[in-house]
C-alpha positions in Angstrom: -49.6 -15.1 27.6 -51.2 -11.9 26.3 -47.7 -10.7 25.3 -45.0 -12.8 23.5 -41.9 -13.0 25.6 -38.9 -11.6 23.8 -35.9 -13.7 24.7 -33.3 -12.5 22.3 -32.5 -9.0 20.9 -29.2 -8.8 19.1 -27.8 -5.3 19.1 -25.6 -4.0 16.3 -22.7 -2.0 17.6 -20.1 -0.3 15.5 -16.8 0.3 17.2 -14.3 2.8 16.0 -10.6 2.5 16.6 -8.4 4.9 14.5 -9.6 4.3 10.9 -10.7 0.6 11.4 -14.4 -0.2 11.5 -15.6 -3.4 13.1 -18.4 -5.2 11.3 -20.1 -8.0 13.2 -20.6 -11.3 11.4 -24.3 -11.9 11.9 -25.0 -14.2 8.9 -24.5 -17.3 11.0 -25.6 -17.2 14.6 -25.6 -20.3 16.7 -29.2 -21.6 17.1 -29.9 -21.9 20.8 -32.8 -23.8 22.2 -35.5 -21.4 23.6 -37.9 -22.7 26.3 -40.9 -20.5 27.4 -42.9 -22.1 30.2 -45.7 -20.9 32.4 -47.2 -23.3 34.9 -50.0 -22.2 37.3 -52.8 -23.5 39.4 -55.1 -23.2 36.4 -54.4 -25.8 33.6 -56.1 -23.6 31.0 -53.4 -21.0 31.4 -50.4 -23.4 31.4 -48.1 -23.7 28.4 -44.6 -24.7 27.3 -43.1 -23.6 24.0 -39.9 -25.1 22.6 -38.2 -23.3 19.7 -34.8 -22.2 18.4 -33.2 -18.8 17.8 -32.6 -17.9 14.2 -30.0 -16.1 12.2 -30.1 -12.3 12.4 -31.3 -11.9 8.8 -33.7 -14.8 8.8 -37.2 -13.2 8.5 -39.1 -16.5 8.4 -41.4 -17.9 11.0 -40.1 -19.0 14.4 -38.1 -22.2 14.2 -40.1 -24.9 16.1 -38.4 -28.0 17.5 -39.9 -31.3 16.5 -39.9 -34.4 18.7 -39.5 -32.6 22.0 -40.9 -33.9 25.3 -42.0 -32.0 28.4 -42.3 -33.3 31.9 -43.3 -31.5 35.1 -42.2 -33.1 38.4 -43.5 -32.1 41.8 -41.7 -32.5 45.2 -43.3 -35.9 45.7 -41.8 -37.2 42.5 -45.0 -37.3 40.6 -44.7 -36.6 36.8 -47.1 -34.8 34.6 -46.4 -35.0 30.9 -47.1 -32.3 28.4 -49.4 -32.9 25.5 -48.1 -31.5 22.2 -50.8 -29.2 20.7 -48.6 -28.3 17.7 -45.0 -28.5 16.8 -43.1 -27.2 19.8 -46.2 -26.2 21.7 -47.3 -28.1 24.8 -50.2 -28.0 27.3 -50.1 -29.5 30.7 -53.4 -30.7 32.1 -52.4 -30.2 35.7 -53.3 -27.6 38.3 -50.1 -26.9 40.2 -50.7 -26.6 44.0 -49.6 -23.5 46.0 -46.9 -24.4 48.5 -45.5 -27.3 46.5 -42.3 -27.2 44.5 -41.9 -28.2 40.9 -39.2 -28.6 38.2 -39.6 -28.8 34.4 -37.6 -31.2 32.2 -37.5 -30.7 28.4 -35.8 -33.1 26.1 -35.1 -31.6 22.7 -32.8 -32.6 19.8 -31.0 -35.2 22.0 -30.3 -32.9 24.9 -32.0 -32.8 28.3 -32.8 -29.4 29.8 -33.8 -29.2 33.5 -35.1 -26.1 35.3 -34.3 -25.1 38.8 -36.7 -26.2 41.5 -39.4 -23.5 41.9 -41.9 -23.0 44.7 -45.6 -22.2 43.8 -46.6 -19.0 45.6 -50.1 -18.6 47.2 -53.0 -17.6 45.0 -52.9 -13.8 44.5 -55.5 -11.5 46.0 -56.0 -7.8 46.4 -57.1 -5.3 49.0 -59.1 -2.8 46.8 -59.9 -2.4 43.1 -61.2 0.9 41.9 -61.4 3.4 39.0 -60.8 7.2 38.9 -61.8 9.7 36.2 -58.6 11.2 34.8 -57.2 13.2 31.9 -53.8 12.0 30.7 -51.2 13.5 28.5 -49.9 11.5 25.5 -47.0 12.5 23.2 -47.4 11.9 19.5 -45.4 12.9 16.4 -46.5 15.0 13.5 -45.5 14.3 9.9 -42.2 16.1 10.4 -41.4 13.9 13.4 -41.9 16.7 15.9 -43.5 15.6 19.2 -46.6 17.3 20.5 -48.9 16.9 23.5 -52.4 15.6 23.3 -55.0 15.1 26.1 -57.1 12.0 26.5 -60.0 11.9 29.0 -61.3 8.7 30.6 -60.6 6.7 33.7 -57.8 4.7 35.2 -58.2 1.4 37.0 -56.1 1.0 40.2 -55.5 -1.8 42.6 -54.1 -2.0 46.1 -52.0 -5.1 46.8 -51.1 -6.9 50.0 -47.4 -7.4 51.0 -46.6 -10.7 52.7 -43.6 -12.9 53.2 -45.2 -15.6 51.1 -46.2 -13.3 48.2 -45.3 -9.7 47.4 -44.6 -9.8 43.6 -47.4 -9.5 41.1 -47.9 -9.4 37.3 -51.0 -8.4 35.4 -52.3 -8.9 31.9 -55.4 -7.0 30.8 -57.8 -7.4 28.0 -60.2 -4.4 27.6 -63.5 -4.4 25.6 -65.2 -1.2 24.8 -69.0 -1.6 24.4 -71.1 0.7 22.3 -74.7 0.7 21.3 -77.1 2.2 18.8 -80.6 2.3 20.3 -83.5 0.7 18.2 -85.5 3.1 16.0 -89.0 4.0 17.0 -91.3 1.0 16.6 -88.5 -1.6 16.6 -86.8 -3.6 19.2 -83.7 -4.3 17.2 -80.6 -2.4 18.5 -77.0 -2.5 17.3 -74.6 -3.9 19.9 -70.9 -3.3 19.1 -67.7 -3.9 20.9 -64.0 -3.3 20.3 -61.6 -5.7 22.0 -57.9 -5.5 22.4 -55.1 -6.5 24.7 -53.2 -4.1 26.9 -49.8 -3.5 25.2 -46.4 -2.1 26.2 -44.1 -3.4 28.9 -45.1 -6.1 31.4 -47.3 -4.8 34.1 -45.5 -5.9 37.3 -45.4 -4.7 40.9 -43.3 -5.4 44.0 -42.7 -3.4 47.2 -39.9 -0.9 47.4 -36.8 -2.3 48.9 -36.6 -1.9 52.7 -40.3 -0.9 52.8 -42.2 -1.5 56.1 -45.6 -1.1 54.5 -48.1 -4.0 54.4 -49.9 -2.7 51.3 -48.9 -1.4 47.9 -51.4 1.3 47.1 -52.7 2.7 43.8 -50.9 0.5 41.4 -52.1 1.4 37.9 -53.6 -1.4 35.8 -54.7 0.5 32.6 -56.3 3.6 31.2 -59.6 3.7 29.3 -60.8 6.6 27.3 -64.5 7.7 27.3 -64.3 9.4 23.9 -66.2 7.2 21.4 -64.9 9.1 18.4 -61.4 7.7 19.1 -62.6 4.2 18.2 -65.4 4.3 15.7 -65.4 5.3 12.0 -67.4 8.2 10.7 -70.1 6.1 9.1 -71.0 4.5 12.5 -70.7 7.8 14.4 -73.3 9.3 12.1 -75.8 6.8 13.4 -75.6 8.3 16.9 -74.0 5.5 18.9 -73.3 5.9 22.6 -70.6 4.3 24.7 -71.9 1.8 27.2 -68.7 1.2 29.1 -65.6 -1.0 29.4 -65.4 -4.7 30.3 -61.9 -5.4 31.7 -60.5 -8.9 32.0 -57.5 -9.2 34.4 -55.1 -12.1 34.6 -53.3 -11.7 38.0 -50.2 -13.7 38.7 -48.4 -14.2 42.0 -44.7 -14.5 41.3 -41.5 -15.5 43.0 -38.7 -12.9 43.4 -36.7 -14.7 40.7 -39.6 -14.4 38.2 -40.2 -10.8 39.1 -36.5 -10.1 38.4 -36.8 -11.8 35.0 -39.7 -9.6 34.0 -38.0 -6.5 35.3 -35.1 -7.3 33.0 -37.5 -7.9 30.2 -39.0 -4.5 30.7 -35.5 -3.0 30.7 -35.0 -4.6 27.3 -38.3 -3.6 25.8 -37.8 0.0 26.9 -34.2 0.1 25.5 -33.5 2.7 22.9 -30.1 1.5 21.7 -28.0 3.3 24.2 -24.5 1.9 25.0 -25.5 0.4 28.3 -28.9 -0.9 27.4 -29.6 -4.5 28.5 -29.0 -7.3 26.0 -30.4 -10.8 25.8 -27.5 -12.3 27.7 -28.6 -10.4 30.7 -31.9 -12.3 30.8 -30.7 -15.1 33.1 -32.3 -18.5 32.3 -33.2 -21.0 35.0 -32.6 -24.0 32.7 -29.4 -26.1 32.5 -28.5 -28.6 29.9 -28.0 -31.7 32.1 -25.9 -33.8 29.7 -23.8 -30.7 28.6 -23.7 -28.0 31.2 -21.6 -25.7 28.9 -24.4 -25.7 26.3 -26.4 -22.4 26.4 -30.1 -22.4 26.6 -32.4 -19.4 26.5 -35.7 -19.2 28.3 -37.4 -19.3 31.7 -39.7 -21.6 33.7 -42.2 -19.4 35.5 -44.2 -21.1 38.3 -46.8 -18.6 39.3 -50.2 -18.7 41.0 -53.1 -17.3 39.0 -56.4 -15.5 39.5 -58.9 -14.2 36.9 -61.0 -11.0 37.5 -63.5 -9.3 35.3 -65.1 -5.9 36.0 -67.2 -3.2 34.3 -66.2 0.5 34.4 -67.4 3.8 32.9 -67.1 7.5 33.4 -69.0 10.0 31.3 -67.1 12.7 29.5 -66.7 15.7 31.7 -67.8 13.8 34.8 -65.8 13.6 38.0 -67.7 10.4 39.0 -67.4 6.8 37.8 -69.3 3.6 38.0 -67.7 0.2 38.5 -68.7 -3.3 39.5 -67.1 -6.8 39.5 -68.9 -9.4 37.5 -69.1 -13.2 37.8 -69.9 -13.4 34.1 -67.4 -15.7 32.4 -68.9 -15.7 28.9 -66.2 -15.5 26.2 -65.9 -12.1 24.6 -65.5 -12.6 20.8 -63.1 -10.5 18.7 -64.2 -7.0 17.7 -67.6 -7.0 16.0 -71.2 -5.7 16.1 -74.6 -7.4 15.8 -78.2 -6.3 15.3 -80.4 -8.0 17.9 -83.2 -7.5 20.3 -81.1 -9.0 23.1 -77.6 -8.1 24.2 -74.7 -10.6 23.7 -74.0 -13.0 26.6 -71.0 -11.2 27.8 -72.7 -7.8 27.8 -72.4 -5.6 30.9 -74.2 -2.3 31.8 -73.8 0.2 34.5 
């Protein structure tokens, strides 16, 4: 996943009663097994991670679980075993089939953990995908910690999504790559091609219809915003060479989810947006769909997500001050490397133009 799932967030609370102050003992916290699993119709996306929670003051790396095994079983009783790619990390070379049911079994440290049986939804689709030039307001803080408004111009990508009995809950992960270029000097064919790549951050981008809605389409769901101001991204030494913004290449991972998976991500967003208020959600409210078979009273943290998957890529651009935008889908699947620049007489394989 583009974003690491946060399964546990311990909240310190100080309770006052007369003159007594309660201090929570956080030095020793029971180490629970954590299972993060995503199985889709694309084996390149599938993964299972088995780890353990750590003590509150332990700032070390995540505690991986050695010697675990992972088994995916479909409704016909066929088993697909996970291959360990690193301690506690597994891949499954199987494309799950929409309309079939699956369960996941994880054996770790002598215990067997079994997920609930989940149904694979249909492969997600969309009705419309488009971009609109917009100016947004962002809030930042000055050196005194006082918030102030700032405007950013650019364009926002929107998507219209169908609502059906078989699938009406969606999740999106975006990677955006801003392309910039310095044209070749007179008498030369060598140009500078540069790009800045980053993942969309923040809460999970999910969408479901409003309760009791009679609509058959969810309109204008926001995917992400892209600025058209080059000076926000490039250092002064490059800006002095007169670069221009070519546009944005957006990669979209679209997932079709069950209602249960949607509720899990909705709870996750509530936790990620928490600000330490009394009734903010805590990790125990993230309901796991795993059970320890040999010891039902043993707690396990995590979630088995069985979602259908679709990959989209498109190019978009809107010039500064313009009310018009350009956009097109692309079938180009060339890998986009990490942020970099090259000097060449030909554009990189992933390059897109308007």
